[in-house]
Structures are given as C-alpha cells and as structure tokens.
C-alpha positions as CSV (number, residue, x, y, z in Angstrom):
1,M,167.9,131.9,95.7
2,K,170.8,132.5,98.0
3,R,171.1,130.8,101.3
4,A,174.6,131.9,102.4
5,L,174.5,134.9,104.7
6,L,178.1,136.1,104.6
7,L,180.3,136.8,101.6
8,L,183.7,138.4,100.9
9,F,183.4,142.1,100.3
10,P,185.4,144.4,97.9
11,L,188.5,146.2,99.2
12,V,189.0,149.9,99.2
13,L,191.6,150.2,96.4
14,A,192.1,153.9,96.0
15,A,195.7,154.9,95.5
16,P,197.4,151.7,96.7
17,A,201.1,151.7,97.5
18,P,203.3,151.2,94.4
19,A,204.5,147.8,95.6
20,A,200.9,146.6,96.1
21,A,199.8,148.0,92.8
22,Q,202.7,146.3,90.9
23,D,202.2,143.0,92.6
24,G,198.4,142.9,92.0
25,S,197.7,140.8,95.2
26,L,195.6,143.6,96.8
27,A,193.2,143.6,93.9
28,R,193.0,139.8,93.8
29,C,192.4,139.8,97.6
30,G,189.2,141.6,96.8
31,A,188.0,139.4,94.0
32,L,184.6,138.2,95.0
33,S,184.3,135.4,92.5
34,A,187.7,133.9,93.0
35,P,188.2,130.5,94.8
36,A,188.7,130.9,98.6
37,A,192.2,129.5,98.5
38,E,193.3,132.0,95.9
39,V,191.7,134.9,97.9
40,A,193.5,133.7,101.0
41,H,196.9,133.5,99.2
42,H,196.6,137.0,97.7
43,C,195.3,138.6,100.9
44,R,198.1,137.1,102.9
45,R,200.6,138.2,100.3
46,A,199.3,141.8,100.3
47,L,199.4,142.0,104.0
48,E,202.9,140.6,104.2
49,R,204.2,143.0,101.5
50,G,203.0,145.9,103.6
51,G,202.7,149.5,102.5
52,L,198.9,149.4,102.8
53,R,196.9,152.2,104.3
54,A,194.9,151.2,107.4
55,E,191.6,150.8,105.7
56,Q,193.2,148.6,103.1
57,A,194.9,146.4,105.6
58,F,191.7,146.2,107.6
59,A,189.7,145.1,104.6
60,A,192.4,142.6,103.5
61,G,192.4,141.1,107.0
62,L,188.6,140.6,106.8
63,N,188.7,139.0,103.4
64,L,191.6,136.8,104.6
65,G,189.5,135.7,107.6
66,D,186.4,135.0,105.4
67,A,188.4,133.0,103.0
68,L,190.0,130.9,105.7
69,I,186.6,130.2,107.2
70,A,185.4,129.0,103.8
71,L,188.5,126.7,103.8
72,G,187.7,125.2,107.2
73,R,190.7,126.9,108.9
74,A,188.8,128.5,111.8
75,G,191.9,129.0,114.0
76,E,193.8,130.9,111.3
77,A,190.6,132.9,110.5
78,K,190.3,133.9,114.2
79,A,193.9,135.2,114.1
80,A,193.2,137.1,110.9
81,F,190.2,138.7,112.3
82,A,192.1,139.6,115.5
83,A,194.8,141.3,113.5
84,A,192.1,143.2,111.5
85,A,190.5,144.3,114.8
86,E,193.8,145.6,116.0
87,T,194.3,147.6,112.8
88,G,190.8,148.9,113.1
89,R,191.3,150.0,116.7
90,E,194.4,151.9,115.8
91,A,192.7,153.6,112.8
92,G,189.3,154.1,114.4
93,L,187.7,151.5,112.0
94,D,184.9,149.1,113.0
95,R,182.6,147.2,110.7
96,V,179.8,144.8,111.1
97,E,181.6,142.2,108.9
98,L,184.4,142.0,111.4
99,H,182.1,140.9,114.2
100,L,180.2,138.5,112.0
101,G,183.5,136.9,110.9
102,I,184.7,136.6,114.5
103,A,181.3,135.0,115.4
104,R,181.7,132.4,112.6
105,A,185.3,131.6,113.7
106,E,184.4,131.3,117.3
107,E,181.4,129.1,116.6
108,A,183.5,126.8,114.4
109,L,186.1,126.6,117.2
110,G,183.3,125.7,119.7
111,D,183.2,128.9,121.8
112,R,179.5,129.7,121.6
113,R,179.6,132.4,124.2
114,A,182.3,134.3,122.3
115,A,180.3,133.8,119.1
116,A,177.1,135.2,120.7
117,T,179.0,138.2,122.0
118,A,180.3,138.9,118.5
119,F,176.8,138.6,117.1
120,D,175.6,141.1,119.7
121,R,178.3,143.6,118.7
122,A,177.3,143.2,115.0
123,L,173.7,143.9,115.9
124,A,174.7,147.0,117.9
125,L,176.6,148.3,114.8
126,A,173.8,147.5,112.4
127,P,170.4,147.2,114.2
128,R,168.5,147.5,111.0
129,S,170.5,144.9,109.0
130,V,168.5,142.0,107.6
131,D,171.8,140.1,107.1
132,V,172.8,140.4,110.7
133,R,169.4,139.2,111.8
134,L,169.6,136.2,109.4
135,A,173.1,135.3,110.7
136,R,172.0,135.5,114.3
137,G,168.9,133.5,113.6
138,A,170.9,130.8,111.8
139,F,173.3,130.7,114.8
140,W,170.5,130.1,117.3
141,L,168.9,127.5,115.0
142,R,172.1,125.6,114.8
143,L,172.2,125.6,118.6
144,G,168.7,124.2,118.7
145,Q,167.3,127.4,120.2
146,G,164.2,127.6,118.1
147,E,162.4,130.4,119.9
148,A,165.5,132.6,119.8
149,A,166.0,131.9,116.1
150,L,162.3,132.7,115.5
151,E,162.7,136.1,117.1
152,E,165.6,136.9,114.7
153,F,163.8,135.8,111.6
154,D,160.6,137.7,112.6
155,A,162.8,140.8,113.1
156,A,164.3,140.3,109.7
157,L,160.9,140.1,108.1
158,R,159.7,143.2,109.9
159,L,162.6,145.0,108.3
160,D,162.0,143.5,104.9
161,G,158.8,141.5,104.5
162,G,159.8,140.4,101.0
163,D,163.1,138.8,102.0
164,A,162.8,135.2,100.8
165,D,165.8,134.0,102.9
166,A,164.2,135.2,106.1
167,R,161.0,133.6,105.2
168,F,162.7,130.3,104.2
169,N,164.7,130.2,107.4
170,R,161.6,131.1,109.5
171,G,159.9,128.1,107.9
172,L,162.7,125.8,108.9
173,T,162.5,127.2,112.4
174,L,158.8,126.7,112.6
175,L,159.2,123.1,111.5
176,T,161.6,122.5,114.4
177,L,159.0,124.0,116.8
178,G,156.2,121.7,115.4
179,R,154.3,124.6,113.9
180,D,153.7,122.9,110.6
181,G,150.8,125.1,109.4
182,A,152.8,128.3,109.8
183,A,155.9,126.7,108.2
184,E,153.8,125.6,105.2
185,A,152.6,129.2,104.7
186,D,156.2,130.5,104.7
187,F,157.4,127.9,102.2
188,S,154.4,128.6,100.0
189,A,155.3,132.3,100.0
190,V,158.8,131.4,98.9
191,I,157.5,129.2,96.1
192,R,155.3,132.1,94.9
193,D,158.4,134.2,94.4
194,Y,160.8,131.4,93.4
195,P,158.7,128.7,91.8
196,R,161.8,126.6,90.9
197,D,163.2,126.5,94.4
198,S,163.5,122.7,95.1
199,G,164.4,123.3,98.8
200,A,161.1,125.2,99.4
201,F,159.1,122.4,97.8
202,F,161.0,119.8,99.9
203,H,160.4,121.5,103.2
204,R,156.8,122.4,102.4
205,A,156.3,118.7,101.9
206,R,157.8,118.1,105.4
207,A,155.3,120.6,106.8
208,R,152.4,118.9,105.0
209,E,153.1,115.3,105.8
210,A,151.0,114.9,108.9
211,A,147.8,116.7,107.7
212,R,148.0,116.3,103.9
213,P,150.2,113.3,102.9
214,E,149.1,113.4,99.3
215,A,150.0,117.1,98.9
216,A,153.3,116.3,100.6
217,L,154.0,113.6,98.1
218,G,153.3,116.1,95.3
219,D,155.8,118.5,96.7
220,Y,158.4,115.8,97.1
221,D,157.9,114.9,93.4
222,E,158.3,118.5,92.4
223,A,161.5,118.9,94.5
224,A,162.9,115.7,92.8
225,A,161.9,117.0,89.3
226,L,163.7,120.4,90.0
227,A,166.8,118.7,91.5
228,P,167.1,115.4,89.7
229,E,170.4,114.3,91.4
230,W,169.1,115.1,95.0
231,A,168.4,112.0,97.0
232,D,166.5,113.5,99.9
233,P,163.1,113.9,98.2
234,W,163.2,110.3,97.1
235,L,164.1,109.0,100.6
236,A,161.6,111.3,102.4
237,S,158.8,110.4,100.1
238,A,159.6,106.6,100.4
239,R,159.3,106.9,104.2
240,L,156.0,108.7,103.8
241,L,154.6,106.0,101.5
242,D,155.7,103.4,104.0
243,R,153.7,105.2,106.7
244,V,150.5,105.3,104.5
245,G,150.8,101.6,103.6
246,R,152.0,101.9,100.0
247,R,155.0,99.6,100.4
248,E,155.6,98.8,96.7
249,D,155.7,102.4,95.8
250,A,157.9,103.1,98.7
251,N,160.4,100.4,97.6
252,A,160.8,102.0,94.2
253,R,161.6,105.3,95.8
254,Y,164.0,103.7,98.3
255,R,165.9,102.1,95.3
256,R,166.1,105.5,93.6
257,A,167.4,107.2,96.7
258,F,170.0,104.5,97.0
259,E,171.0,104.9,93.4
260,L,171.5,108.7,94.0
261,G,173.8,108.0,97.0
262,A,171.6,108.5,100.0
263,K,173.5,107.6,103.2
264,D,171.2,106.0,105.8
265,P,171.7,102.8,107.7
266,A,168.0,101.9,107.6
267,L,168.0,102.5,103.8
268,L,170.9,100.1,103.4
269,E,169.0,97.5,105.4
270,R,165.9,98.0,103.2
271,I,167.9,97.6,100.0
272,R,169.5,94.4,101.3
273,A,166.0,93.1,102.2
274,L,164.9,93.9,98.6
275,G,167.8,91.8,97.2
276,G,170.3,94.6,96.6
C-alpha cells in the first residue's frame, strides 16, 4: 500500500524539437521508474538544450524539482519550481503539482508559512483532489497540528471513503490526539483491505495498548511476522511486556530489537544490564 503522496508525472512529449528527440533526455526526464539522480540529470539536460515548447519545459521543470526534492536538494528544487512557474505564467499554464512541489521545497527549507500558502493554492486549483488533502494533512501532522490534519483526512475520506491512505493517516492523527478507539477502528479498516500491511498492525497495536494489552501484543507479533527485519514491533512489544510485569518475555524481545538494529539509549542500557 502506498504511503508517498507525491510522484513524478509523465511529460507531454508530442512532437519534441529535433535536438531533444535525438538526445533522448526529454523522454528520460519523464521516466517515472528511473532513479531520482538520473531523472534530475536528464531533465536539466533537456532544459539546457532548449528547443522545448512551453508545456514541455514546464513539465520538465516540475520533474526536475520533484527529483531534487527526492535527493534532499531543496534549495535547487525551489529554484527549479520557480523557473517552471515563470514558464507557466508566460504560457498560461498552472498545475496543482507545481504548488505541491513548491510546498515541499519550502517546508524542507523551513519556511512553513510559504509552504502553507502553496498548499492553499494547490487546494484552490483542485478542491476535490484526495491527494491534495492527503498532502495538506501530512503537512499539518508533521507540524504537530493534529486537529488541522484531522480536518484534511476527514475531507479526503468524504471524497473517497475507500482511500486506505487517508484512513491510515487519519488513524495516525487520532493516535496523536489520544483518541485510541477511533484510531483502532481506522487501522482495522485498513487491515480488512490490506491484510498484510505491517504498519497497520503496528499502529493498531499502539491504539490497543491501554485498553487491550493482549490484543496489542498479538498485533505487534503480526507486524513482526509480516516485516521480519523491522525492529519497531519488537521494541514496542518489549516495552508493553515490561509494563504488564512480564520482564523475562520483555528481555527476549529487547534482545531481538537490538539484534535488528533498533536505536534507543534506554535499549542499550537494558542490553548492557542483561550482559550484552
């Protein structure tokens, strides 16, 4: 099940200029499955060669910005999106992907106000877009604004009640707001549709811990079975076993979490106390 909200999108390739067609960079710029570094290289090359129509240059700029974001180069991504926006203004082009990209770049650079403004513009362009609602909700959740995030995920589910990403992320938000019962219901709905989703089992366990610790342990076990190299279910279940007084069982799980590479100062102290 997908969790990422934003992806590269294919370019408009009809009748490219001869130089672009011969070079092949324009087509590779729009390759959705290519590594981000390769996409960035070919998008930049296509733009530098020139000879593109406005809609092609606009799309290449957006793909360049998305690739640079994926590479952690937010400043360069912001510049790429700014260039695409200028091309778009001159040609009368505007797309929701542009403003979502700008929002991601601005957030990565620490300008939350500019990011929020870009998200607002994206919503104005696509008021019935589930993806825009998901992106805005994730933004507010990262900022610790749970109620604002919840509004966005609720809106996404009103648009598409079967969207598992919206339900999963609403569950995460409800956990941060201390609404464990509602969060459990959301994760249970995800599990019904995606019975091998280890993340849904893990977070449903978190929602169940206070009221139903044994059920939570069962969910942690299921998450660990579905994702054998994931340390988090082992560490979380060890802590839960400690709280319910099952110290020996907890110790075994702490050891397994340590073996899987869990990073936690308290875990390291526990392993040392156990003799390494």
